[in-house]
GUGULUM-233902 format. One line per field, with one value per residue: residue number from 0; residue in three letters; x, y, z of N, C-alpha, C, CB in turn. Coordinates in steps of 0.05 Angstrom, whole numbers. Glycine has a CB too. Layout:
num NUM  ...
residu Ala  ...
n_east X  ...
n_north Y  ...
n_up Z  ...
ca_east X  ...
ca_north Y  ...
ca_up Z  ...
c_east X  ...
c_north Y  ...
c_up Z  ...
cb_east X  ...
cb_north Y  ...
cb_up Z  ...
//
This chain:
num 0  1  2  3  4  5  6  7  8  9  10  11  12  13  14  15  16  17  18  19  20  21  22  23  24  25  26  27  28  29  30  31  32  33  34  35  36  37  38  39  40  41  42  43  44  45  46  47  48  49  50  51  52  53  54  55  56  57  58  59  60  61  62  63  64  65  66  67  68  69  70  71  72  73  74  75  76  77  78  79  80  81  82  83  84  85  86  87  88  89  90  91  92  93  94  95  96  97  98  99  100  101  102  103  104  105  106  107  108  109  110  111  112  113  114  115  116  117  118  119  120  121  122  123  124  125  126  127  128  129  130  131  132  133  134  135  136  137  138  139  140  141  142  143  144  145  146  147  148  149  150  151  152  153  154  155  156  157  158  159  160  161  162  163  164  165  166  167  168  169  170  171  172  173  174  175  176  177  178  179  180  181  182  183  184  185  186  187  188  189  190  191  192  193  194  195  196  197  198  199  200  201  202  203  204  205  206  207  208  209  210  211  212  213  214  215  216  217  218  219  220  221  222  223  224  225  226  227  228  229  230  231  232  233  234  235  236  237  238  239  240  241  242  243  244  245  246  247  248  249  250  251  252  253  254  255  256  257  258  259  260  261  262  263  264  265  266  267  268  269  270  271  272  273  274  275  276  277  278  279  280  281  282  283  284  285  286  287  288  289  290  291  292  293  294  295  296  297  298  299  300  301  302  303  304  305  306  307  308  309  310  311  312  313  314
residu Met  Lys  Val  Ile  Ala  Ser  His  Asn  Gly  Leu  Glu  Ala  Thr  Gln  Leu  Thr  Trp  Gln  Leu  Leu  Leu  Lys  Lys  Thr  Leu  Leu  Leu  Asp  Ala  Cys  Val  Glu  Gly  Val  Thr  Leu  Val  Glu  Asp  Asp  Pro  Asp  Glu  His  Thr  Val  Gly  Tyr  Gly  Gly  Leu  Pro  Asp  Glu  Gln  Gly  Glu  Val  Thr  Leu  Asp  Ala  Ala  Val  Met  Asp  Gly  Arg  Thr  His  Arg  Gly  Gly  Ser  Ile  Ile  Gly  Leu  Arg  Glu  Val  Arg  His  Val  Ser  Lys  Leu  Ala  Leu  Arg  Leu  Met  Lys  Glu  Ser  Arg  Arg  Val  Met  Leu  Gln  Gly  Asp  Gly  Ala  Cys  Glu  Phe  Ala  Arg  Ala  Cys  Gly  Phe  Pro  Gln  Glu  Asn  Leu  Leu  Thr  Asp  Lys  Ala  Arg  Lys  Leu  Trp  Arg  Leu  Trp  Lys  Arg  Thr  Tyr  Gln  Ser  Asn  Met  Glu  Trp  Leu  Pro  Pro  Pro  Ala  Asp  Glu  Glu  Thr  Glu  Gly  Leu  Met  Lys  Ile  Leu  Asn  Arg  Phe  Tyr  Gln  His  Pro  Ala  Gly  Thr  Val  His  Leu  Ala  Gly  Gln  Asp  Glu  Arg  Gly  Asp  Leu  Ala  Cys  Val  Thr  Ser  Thr  Ser  Gly  His  Cys  Phe  Lys  Thr  Lys  Gly  Arg  Val  Gly  Asp  Ser  Pro  Ile  Phe  Gly  Ala  Gly  Leu  Tyr  Val  Asp  Asn  Asp  Lys  Gly  Thr  Cys  Gly  Ser  Leu  Gly  His  Gly  Glu  Ala  Asn  Leu  Leu  Asn  Cys  Ser  Ser  Phe  Leu  Ala  Val  His  Leu  Met  Gly  Gln  Gly  Met  Ser  Pro  Arg  Asp  Ala  Gly  Met  Glu  Ala  Met  Gln  Gln  Ala  Ala  Arg  His  Ala  Pro  Pro  Phe  Glu  Val  Asp  Ala  Leu  Gly  Arg  Pro  Asn  Phe  His  Leu  Gln  Leu  Tyr  Leu  Leu  Ala  Lys  Asp  Gly  Ser  His  Ala  Gly  Val  Cys  Met  Arg  Gly  Asp  Trp  Lys  Phe  Ser  Val  Thr  Asp  Gln  Asn  Gly  Thr  Arg  His  Glu  Thr  Cys  Glu  Pro  Leu  Phe  Arg  Ala  Asp
n_east 9  3  -3  2  7  -2  40  10  -23  -2  -17  -72  -48  -38  -80  -116  -81  -99  -137  -148  -115  -158  -194  -228  -262  -206  -224  -264  -231  -189  -224  -236  -189  -180  -228  -204  -166  -202  -230  -192  -184  -145  -124  -112  -132  -158  -231  -270  -248  -227  -196  -231  -259  -249  -284  -305  -326  -332  -320  -306  -268  -276  -245  -245  -231  -221  -190  -191  -252  -249  -278  -303  -312  -338  -339  -350  -337  -378  -412  -423  -412  -379  -354  -333  -309  -318  -387  -359  -359  -403  -431  -401  -407  -477  -493  -501  -472  -411  -385  -408  -434  -437  -499  -520  -486  -495  -550  -554  -509  -550  -598  -572  -565  -530  -493  -511  -465  -431  -377  -338  -287  -275  -224  -201  -231  -206  -168  -175  -215  -150  -124  -149  -141  -88  -75  -107  -102  -89  -134  -182  -191  -161  -101  -84  -84  -25  -9  0  -42  -47  0  19  -15  0  35  20  -9  38  54  11  13  64  54  -3  -33  -77  -81  -109  -76  -85  -63  -72  -57  -77  -74  -88  -73  -97  -119  -122  -155  -155  -166  -181  -190  -203  -188  -156  -124  -174  -181  -207  -273  -313  -265  -246  -189  -150  -155  -212  -212  -202  -140  -107  -108  -117  -105  -120  -98  -116  -74  -32  -12  -12  -27  -18  -29  -9  -9  1  -51  -66  -19  -30  -64  -59  -31  -48  -19  -28  -49  -8  43  19  15  67  78  70  84  138  162  195  176  198  211  176  145  179  185  139  150  173  146  101  134  169  127  106  82  106  100  94  154  229  277  329  295  270  202  165  125  95  92  81  80  51  67  45  67  43  67  85  113  142  144  152  153  179  173  204  244  247  203  167  127  86  88  52  64  103  133  120  100  121  155  175  217  213  228  267  252  279  335  349  387
n_north -19  36  119  177  252  317  380  401  358  330  306  288  243  204  189  168  126  110  92  50  20  -2  -31  7  26  38  87  117  129  160  197  217  231  279  303  317  368  397  427  452  527  546  536  549  538  503  490  494  569  579  620  667  678  733  788  761  712  645  581  510  464  393  338  253  191  122  74  14  14  45  86  162  212  288  357  418  486  502  521  543  495  461  412  387  336  299  304  292  237  228  238  202  150  156  161  168  203  235  289  346  421  478  515  462  421  447  444  382  374  404  364  315  329  355  407  482  532  598  593  632  657  691  716  697  737  787  771  775  831  860  862  872  934  935  913  932  986  1054  1070  1045  1041  1056  1058  1008  1004  1026  989  944  891  900  887  829  795  815  784  739  736  759  713  683  716  694  651  637  594  542  474  409  350  265  215  130  74  10  -51  -88  -74  -44  21  94  166  235  303  367  435  503  540  589  646  690  694  698  709  647  613  563  508  468  423  389  368  300  260  308  344  290  232  151  88  27  -8  11  66  127  194  261  338  399  478  516  506  516  510  453  434  435  408  365  331  296  250  226  220  174  143  143  106  57  48  24  67  90  130  171  184  187  224  270  272  283  337  370  367  410  447  456  470  517  581  656  703  671  646  653  708  665  618  585  568  600  590  551  487  413  358  288  219  152  96  22  -18  -6  45  110  178  260  297  368  432  482  506  498  446  407  338  304  226  164  113  33  55  105  175  226  287  296  301  352  324  384  399  447  476  517  578
n_up 5  -10  -5  -39  -47  -58  -24  16  31  75  132  104  73  115  148  100  96  141  140  110  129  159  110  84  40  -24  -60  -35  23  10  -13  33  61  20  40  89  83  48  88  125  149  138  93  36  -12  -33  -12  42  66  23  -29  -62  -127  -188  -170  -107  -100  -80  -118  -125  -151  -170  -180  -174  -191  -202  -210  -217  -238  -279  -272  -266  -224  -232  -210  -232  -217  -161  -116  -53  -26  11  3  -41  -69  -40  -76  -113  -117  -106  -158  -190  -154  -166  -208  -287  -316  -321  -313  -278  -273  -251  -244  -248  -218  -182  -160  -159  -110  -75  -79  -64  -12  19  68  55  65  70  41  38  75  140  136  79  64  67  49  -1  -13  11  -39  -76  -69  -76  -123  -158  -141  -138  -187  -164  -121  -59  -32  13  96  135  175  227  213  161  135  166  122  66  57  68  19  -27  -30  -60  -94  -125  -136  -159  -166  -127  -103  -79  -87  -96  -81  -90  -71  -68  -19  -48  -97  -138  -158  -142  -152  -129  -143  -126  -110  -103  -149  -193  -154  -136  -192  -259  -273  -281  -306  -310  -293  -291  -253  -253  -298  -341  -350  -355  -295  -267  -270  -280  -296  -286  -303  -305  -287  -248  -244  -213  -209  -196  -206  -255  -282  -338  -379  -366  -370  -442  -455  -432  -392  -339  -367  -410  -366  -342  -379  -415  -373  -373  -415  -392  -371  -324  -259  -245  -291  -339  -302  -326  -380  -386  -369  -397  -453  -436  -427  -481  -504  -481  -491  -521  -474  -436  -425  -386  -388  -417  -433  -427  -385  -344  -309  -240  -242  -222  -225  -182  -180  -194  -188  -225  -198  -149  -143  -137  -148  -143  -195  -214  -248  -236  -185  -109  -87  -51  -43  -19  24  50  69  95  109  136  156  106  83  9  -40  -96  -163  -199  -267  -292  -256  -205  -227
ca_east 5  13  -12  12  -1  18  52  -9  -30  12  -37  -87  -44  -42  -110  -125  -63  -96  -166  -134  -112  -187  -204  -242  -253  -195  -231  -269  -206  -174  -241  -246  -166  -176  -244  -183  -150  -210  -241  -178  -195  -130  -106  -134  -130  -187  -240  -273  -225  -211  -204  -242  -245  -241  -312  -302  -347  -312  -323  -297  -264  -252  -253  -243  -224  -233  -169  -212  -278  -223  -297  -298  -339  -327  -355  -342  -355  -393  -419  -434  -409  -337  -333  -332  -296  -338  -397  -351  -346  -432  -433  -387  -437  -497  -500  -477  -455  -375  -386  -424  -413  -441  -517  -522  -478  -494  -579  -534  -501  -569  -619  -566  -570  -503  -510  -496  -446  -409  -343  -316  -280  -269  -203  -194  -238  -187  -151  -189  -200  -131  -119  -169  -134  -59  -68  -131  -92  -98  -145  -202  -179  -139  -88  -94  -62  0  -19  11  -54  -40  45  17  -50  14  57  7  -7  50  62  -12  33  81  48  -31  -55  -66  -94  -98  -76  -84  -73  -64  -50  -83  -61  -96  -47  -115  -106  -149  -132  -175  -164  -200  -197  -204  -173  -132  -140  -182  -190  -239  -295  -323  -247  -236  -164  -140  -159  -226  -210  -189  -119  -111  -105  -112  -100  -110  -109  -107  -51  -2  -1  -38  -14  -43  -20  -17  10  -10  -74  -65  -10  -31  -93  -57  -6  -46  2  -25  -55  25  47  9  14  92  91  52  110  163  176  193  153  210  222  147  148  199  169  114  146  186  138  99  162  172  102  105  80  131  96  106  176  242  296  326  272  250  179  173  105  100  73  80  65  47  72  62  60  30  96  92  148  123  167  142  177  161  175  230  243  240  168  163  109  72  82  54  74  109  155  118  98  143  163  201  229  203  253  273  273  306  350  372  421
ca_north -8  70  149  204  279  357  386  410  332  305  289  268  210  198  193  151  102  92  89  22  -14  -11  -47  30  23  49  111  131  140  179  232  220  240  302  316  335  397  424  424  473  548  563  524  582  535  495  486  528  582  591  647  670  703  770  779  760  682  618  556  496  436  374  310  231  169  98  55  -14  5  68  103  184  234  312  378  438  514  500  547  547  474  461  382  393  311  278  309  280  219  219  251  175  132  149  177  158  228  240  312  364  442  503  510  430  411  462  430  355  377  410  344  294  330  378  432  489  561  616  597  656  662  722  712  708  769  813  778  778  860  878  837  897  945  932  918  956  1015  1087  1053  1043  1041  1077  1042  997  1016  1011  966  905  873  891  870  812  801  820  757  725  766  770  686  693  737  683  622  642  566  517  452  379  329  247  179  120  33  -14  -83  -116  -60  -16  46  109  185  254  334  373  466  535  546  603  656  715  678  711  697  624  607  522  499  426  397  370  350  273  274  343  347  276  210  124  70  10  -32  21  75  146  218  283  358  423  491  540  491  531  494  422  425  441  381  331  317  264  226  223  206  149  118  128  103  38  42  29  94  104  139  196  187  192  247  286  263  296  378  375  372  431  476  462  489  552  606  668  704  654  646  678  708  640  618  572  577  630  574  528  457  408  323  264  190  121  76  2  -30  21  67  128  205  281  321  390  448  491  513  473  432  378  315  281  214  149  81  28  74  126  201  242  298  277  331  331  336  402  408  460  490  555  580
ca_up 5  -8  -9  -37  -43  -60  -5  32  44  89  132  90  59  135  143  92  101  168  139  81  143  153  98  66  -3  -38  -70  -7  29  -14  -17  54  62  21  54  113  75  49  122  136  134  131  62  23  -39  -34  3  51  62  -9  -36  -85  -153  -182  -164  -86  -98  -73  -135  -131  -175  -149  -206  -176  -210  -193  -225  -211  -256  -306  -273  -246  -228  -239  -199  -235  -208  -142  -95  -20  -14  20  9  -76  -70  -44  -94  -141  -111  -102  -180  -206  -162  -171  -232  -311  -311  -308  -298  -278  -272  -239  -231  -248  -201  -146  -154  -157  -77  -67  -83  -45  10  23  75  41  74  63  35  50  115  146  123  56  36  74  28  -29  -10  2  -72  -98  -58  -85  -151  -177  -128  -150  -212  -166  -90  -50  -16  45  101  141  198  234  199  122  137  159  104  42  74  43  -10  -34  -37  -77  -121  -136  -145  -152  -164  -118  -108  -71  -101  -78  -113  -63  -81  -31  -21  -89  -113  -146  -162  -146  -145  -123  -148  -105  -118  -105  -165  -192  -140  -157  -224  -276  -259  -293  -309  -312  -295  -305  -230  -250  -320  -332  -361  -337  -271  -262  -286  -267  -312  -266  -302  -304  -273  -240  -243  -211  -217  -184  -206  -280  -295  -371  -381  -367  -401  -463  -456  -416  -376  -332  -383  -416  -353  -341  -417  -408  -344  -382  -444  -389  -359  -282  -243  -247  -322  -345  -304  -335  -409  -389  -361  -423  -470  -428  -434  -507  -503  -467  -509  -520  -458  -411  -410  -383  -427  -428  -472  -391  -368  -319  -289  -235  -248  -203  -227  -170  -203  -168  -221  -207  -197  -132  -145  -138  -158  -159  -215  -219  -270  -228  -158  -72  -79  -25  -48  13  29  62  62  105  117  157  136  109  54  0  -56  -128  -167  -226  -292  -295  -230  -211  -253
c_east 23  3  4  0  16  26  34  -29  -11  -10  -59  -72  -49  -68  -122  -108  -86  -139  -158  -126  -136  -209  -227  -233  -235  -204  -246  -247  -204  -188  -240  -215  -167  -196  -222  -176  -176  -230  -224  -180  -177  -102  -126  -139  -151  -201  -261  -235  -215  -209  -217  -239  -237  -269  -316  -330  -337  -330  -305  -295  -255  -272  -240  -234  -223  -219  -185  -234  -261  -263  -285  -322  -330  -341  -339  -353  -375  -387  -434  -439  -395  -340  -343  -322  -315  -361  -399  -358  -379  -440  -426  -410  -457  -508  -483  -467  -425  -379  -414  -415  -447  -468  -527  -505  -477  -529  -575  -529  -530  -591  -595  -560  -538  -509  -492  -488  -436  -387  -325  -309  -272  -240  -191  -214  -239  -168  -154  -205  -169  -114  -126  -145  -100  -68  -87  -118  -79  -116  -181  -208  -153  -117  -86  -77  -40  -6  -4  -3  -47  -14  17  1  -25  25  54  5  0  54  42  3  47  83  7  -44  -54  -88  -94  -82  -78  -81  -67  -75  -66  -76  -66  -81  -63  -115  -127  -129  -150  -157  -173  -186  -197  -204  -149  -137  -140  -180  -214  -256  -297  -292  -233  -202  -168  -156  -183  -231  -192  -169  -112  -99  -97  -116  -112  -118  -93  -81  -27  2  -18  -18  -30  -27  -28  2  -7  -22  -76  -47  -8  -52  -74  -44  -27  -23  -8  -30  -35  38  35  5  43  91  80  72  133  173  182  176  162  211  197  146  161  190  160  116  166  171  111  113  169  136  93  107  104  120  95  126  212  261  308  308  259  210  177  142  108  83  84  69  81  46  67  45  49  43  99  113  134  148  145  166  156  183  202  218  252  211  173  122  105  64  76  50  84  133  158  112  118  124  181  205  223  231  253  267  287  317  343  395  441
c_north 17  91  159  230  302  355  382  394  318  286  277  247  189  176  173  112  83  79  61  10  -22  -28  -15  19  39  89  125  138  156  207  232  244  272  316  340  364  413  419  457  505  563  533  526  574  515  494  510  541  581  606  658  688  722  781  782  733  658  603  546  481  420  344  276  209  143  73  35  -8  27  75  143  191  258  329  403  467  518  511  531  518  463  426  357  353  305  285  298  248  203  222  213  152  129  156  166  181  224  266  340  395  466  503  481  420  424  449  399  362  382  367  321  313  357  393  452  519  571  605  622  670  699  737  722  723  782  804  791  820  868  866  871  932  961  934  926  979  1023  1078  1066  1052  1050  1053  1022  1006  1004  1007  931  885  868  888  844  790  796  800  734  717  754  732  682  690  716  662  627  622  562  499  437  358  284  223  168  95  29  -41  -94  -102  -42  2  66  142  207  295  353  412  485  546  575  645  677  715  704  692  668  610  583  530  468  410  384  356  327  272  290  338  327  258  180  105  48  -12  -12  40  109  171  235  314  386  443  497  509  484  503  451  417  413  425  356  312  291  244  220  228  180  134  122  119  67  32  21  39  77  122  177  213  206  220  280  292  295  333  384  380  406  448  475  471  511  569  631  674  682  638  660  688  680  615  596  576  586  620  560  502  436  374  297  231  173  104  36  -8  -21  32  87  154  228  295  344  415  471  499  488  466  398  363  304  242  197  119  62  35  94  154  211  254  290  309  328  339  351  401  417  484  509  557  588
c_up 0  -13  -26  -44  -53  -32  13  42  50  115  119  73  88  139  127  85  130  158  114  98  162  140  79  37  -3  -48  -47  8  28  -6  13  76  35  33  88  108  67  78  132  128  129  111  41  -12  -48  -1  17  62  24  -19  -55  -114  -155  -162  -127  -91  -98  -95  -129  -143  -162  -180  -180  -199  -193  -212  -238  -229  -273  -296  -262  -242  -230  -237  -213  -221  -177  -133  -68  -20  -6  8  -28  -84  -70  -58  -114  -148  -107  -138  -196  -195  -171  -206  -270  -316  -307  -308  -301  -267  -267  -234  -227  -223  -174  -142  -145  -132  -67  -69  -63  -19  26  32  61  76  64  52  47  70  126  134  90  57  50  60  5  -34  -13  -28  -80  -89  -68  -112  -163  -164  -156  -184  -200  -139  -86  -35  6  62  110  157  200  220  172  123  139  140  82  43  55  20  -30  -43  -69  -102  -135  -153  -132  -159  -141  -106  -79  -85  -84  -95  -79  -85  -59  -35  -46  -109  -140  -145  -167  -143  -141  -131  -131  -111  -115  -130  -158  -164  -148  -183  -240  -280  -281  -307  -301  -310  -307  -291  -244  -280  -327  -351  -370  -305  -262  -269  -280  -294  -291  -262  -308  -290  -262  -230  -233  -213  -197  -203  -238  -295  -315  -384  -382  -369  -422  -467  -445  -413  -349  -341  -414  -410  -349  -371  -410  -383  -359  -409  -434  -359  -314  -282  -250  -278  -334  -350  -322  -359  -402  -379  -389  -434  -464  -421  -462  -522  -499  -490  -503  -489  -435  -405  -407  -408  -430  -443  -447  -390  -350  -305  -274  -236  -237  -220  -197  -179  -176  -197  -205  -196  -154  -128  -155  -140  -154  -176  -214  -249  -262  -194  -137  -80  -57  -40  -10  5  58  61  95  124  143  127  129  80  45  -12  -84  -133  -198  -248  -294  -267  -231  -208  -225
cb_east -5  30  -13  30  -4  -6  61  -18  -45  42  -42  -105  -3  -41  -116  -134  -23  -88  -189  -106  -83  -192  -217  -230  -277  -198  -248  -283  -191  -181  -282  -255  -144  -170  -268  -151  -124  -227  -221  -154  -215  -121  -94  -107  -103  -189  -221  -302  -203  -213  -189  -259  -254  -241  -316  -301  -365  -311  -326  -295  -245  -263  -217  -260  -195  -267  -147  -225  -318  -199  -320  -280  -360  -319  -355  -341  -378  -399  -444  -466  -414  -321  -351  -294  -277  -346  -393  -319  -321  -452  -406  -347  -448  -511  -486  -486  -464  -341  -357  -444  -384  -432  -533  -510  -458  -491  -599  -506  -476  -576  -630  -540  -573  -488  -514  -510  -430  -401  -340  -317  -239  -267  -206  -190  -266  -178  -143  -223  -205  -110  -151  -222  -141  -41  -58  -172  -68  -58  -135  -210  -179  -154  -81  -95  -67  24  -53  6  -77  -47  86  20  -78  30  44  -3  17  66  52  -25  61  91  76  -43  -49  -43  -82  -117  -46  -107  -36  -79  -9  -122  -74  -140  -19  -131  -86  -180  -106  -184  -176  -194  -208  -181  -192  -126  -140  -167  -212  -237  -325  -350  -241  -247  -149  -103  -167  -248  -207  -209  -113  -154  -123  -112  -73  -127  -103  -127  -54  9  25  -64  -4  -63  -29  -10  43  22  -93  -41  -3  -21  -112  -53  29  -62  18  -33  -87  36  48  -18  -1  116  74  18  132  169  141  224  154  238  225  125  153  223  140  91  169  198  131  91  198  189  92  134  49  141  83  94  176  257  332  329  291  265  167  174  91  107  71  64  81  29  111  42  110  18  125  88  180  100  182  127  188  155  144  243  216  238  146  159  128  26  90  47  108  105  157  156  86  181  167  200  264  171  276  293  271  302  378  369  421
cb_north -15  77  167  205  282  397  409  427  318  322  294  280  202  221  217  168  116  121  124  28  -17  1  -76  66  35  26  108  115  136  168  237  183  209  309  286  321  396  437  383  465  562  586  488  626  526  464  476  529  564  587  659  675  711  795  742  790  678  602  556  495  436  369  317  230  174  102  40  -18  11  54  85  207  236  315  378  437  517  486  574  569  465  466  358  427  300  268  322  283  224  243  285  167  127  161  212  144  242  230  322  352  445  527  525  416  405  513  430  351  406  442  336  274  292  391  439  496  564  630  603  672  639  724  688  692  777  820  762  746  869  883  797  902  929  904  898  956  1014  1112  1006  1022  1014  1104  1050  966  1033  1019  961  892  879  916  878  812  842  841  743  729  793  794  663  724  763  679  590  663  537  522  437  365  341  247  161  131  12  -20  -105  -118  -90  -10  46  101  190  245  340  349  474  548  547  608  653  736  637  723  720  633  622  498  502  408  407  380  362  245  270  355  353  277  208  114  71  -1  -61  29  73  132  226  280  357  424  478  568  500  572  507  407  461  461  386  313  345  257  230  227  218  153  133  142  124  49  78  47  135  123  124  190  151  184  242  275  230  277  396  360  342  429  470  430  485  562  617  695  714  641  625  678  736  635  600  602  567  679  562  532  448  430  304  268  183  112  72  -14  -8  21  57  126  204  301  310  409  461  521  523  497  419  402  287  299  213  158  85  17  91  129  222  227  321  242  337  342  313  404  417  478  492  580  620
cb_up 17  -22  13  -48  -17  -66  -6  23  32  108  142  73  44  146  131  71  114  214  126  53  165  149  123  72  -32  -56  -96  9  22  -51  -35  65  57  -1  64  114  45  16  145  133  143  165  61  23  -47  -50  13  91  84  -28  -37  -76  -168  -222  -177  -67  -119  -35  -162  -126  -200  -87  -254  -169  -225  -197  -205  -178  -244  -360  -253  -253  -204  -259  -165  -258  -233  -132  -112  -11  -18  75  57  -88  -54  -21  -96  -144  -86  -76  -183  -193  -153  -150  -220  -341  -288  -328  -307  -264  -311  -254  -240  -277  -210  -143  -183  -179  -67  -87  -124  -55  19  5  110  2  88  85  2  43  125  178  126  34  15  106  21  -26  16  29  -86  -78  -39  -76  -165  -170  -97  -158  -212  -176  -76  -24  -13  51  113  142  190  269  199  93  186  173  105  37  112  40  -9  -17  -9  -71  -108  -124  -122  -162  -179  -98  -134  -66  -117  -60  -161  -28  -80  -19  0  -109  -127  -143  -184  -115  -167  -82  -169  -65  -121  -93  -185  -237  -118  -153  -216  -307  -256  -315  -305  -359  -266  -298  -193  -234  -336  -333  -370  -332  -261  -250  -285  -233  -348  -264  -329  -327  -286  -209  -267  -174  -245  -150  -198  -304  -296  -373  -370  -348  -423  -469  -426  -429  -362  -317  -390  -428  -341  -327  -463  -412  -305  -385  -453  -409  -365  -265  -202  -236  -341  -323  -290  -335  -412  -370  -317  -436  -477  -417  -417  -521  -493  -445  -503  -545  -464  -403  -412  -358  -432  -415  -521  -354  -362  -338  -297  -216  -279  -182  -272  -162  -223  -115  -251  -214  -228  -111  -169  -111  -198  -141  -257  -177  -275  -250  -152  -27  -124  31  -75  27  16  72  36  96  95  183  143  109  49  -26  -53  -158  -163  -233  -308  -325  -225  -192  -288
//
C-alpha cells in the first residue's frame, strides 16, 4: 500500500493510510483524506477558506477517478458547498454522467443533501479586499493602511502573487494493487469569473489506469490542460518508464510548448507545475518545472515529505 499527495496533503495521506488499514474502499479513503484539507480554513487553495474569484465568490472544482472500474466524477464551479470531492464521488457512484458544472452541480449537491454555507471566510475576504486595494490601487481603490494586520496579510498575498495556483491532489494504492486518485481546488486566486483549470479535467489534473499508474498535478492549469500531462505520464509509465522519467518527459513537453509570454530570458517556462506519480509496481515520484517543492508520502516507512525533482534548476 502507498498514498502520495501534494505538499499540503501530508495529514491527508496519513488519514487515507489509516482508513486503508481498516479495509475502507480505496477511493472512499482517498476522498476522506482530501476532505481533511477541504475543511482547513487556513488552506486558502481548497474548500472552506479557499480564495475567491475576482468578484469575491468562492467556486470549487474537484474530480475523482477509480482505477479498478475506470470510472470518474467531476464537479466544476460548485458554490456554497465545501466538500466538492465528496460530491464528485457521489456523481460517479449514482449517475451515468461524468461531469457537472455550475448550476447543475449546485442542484445536484442540494439533491444529495449537502449543507450550504458561505465559503468566504473572514480571512479570505480580507485577502481578497487587500488584493483589490493593491492590484487595482490608483484605479478604483485607495492603497491599504500601513498597519500590522495589513503587513501580515501582505506576506500571505505575496506568496499567491508568486504562485497563484493552488490545489490538493492525492493518489493511493491498496493492498490488492488497485489505484485511485482525487484532485480538489478553489482554482487560481482571484481568477477571472468562470475560469476552469486542469484540476477537474481527466487526463490533465488527474488520471489513472489501473494497469499502468496514476498521475495528478498542481500548478499552472492552462499549461497542463494544453498538454494533457497526467494522461501522457500514465501512458509513458505503461510503456515501461519509471515514474520519475515519465514525469520528466511530461514536463519537457509542457516546457517545449510554453507560449512566448510565459518564458523567461533563457527561454524557460516562468510558470510552476508539479506532477505526482504512482506506478502500478508501487514506485513513485514527484517532479516540478522549477523551484524547491515537496510532496507527501505515507507507506510502510511512515509519513514524510519528499522533494520534487525540478526540470530546471536554479541558476
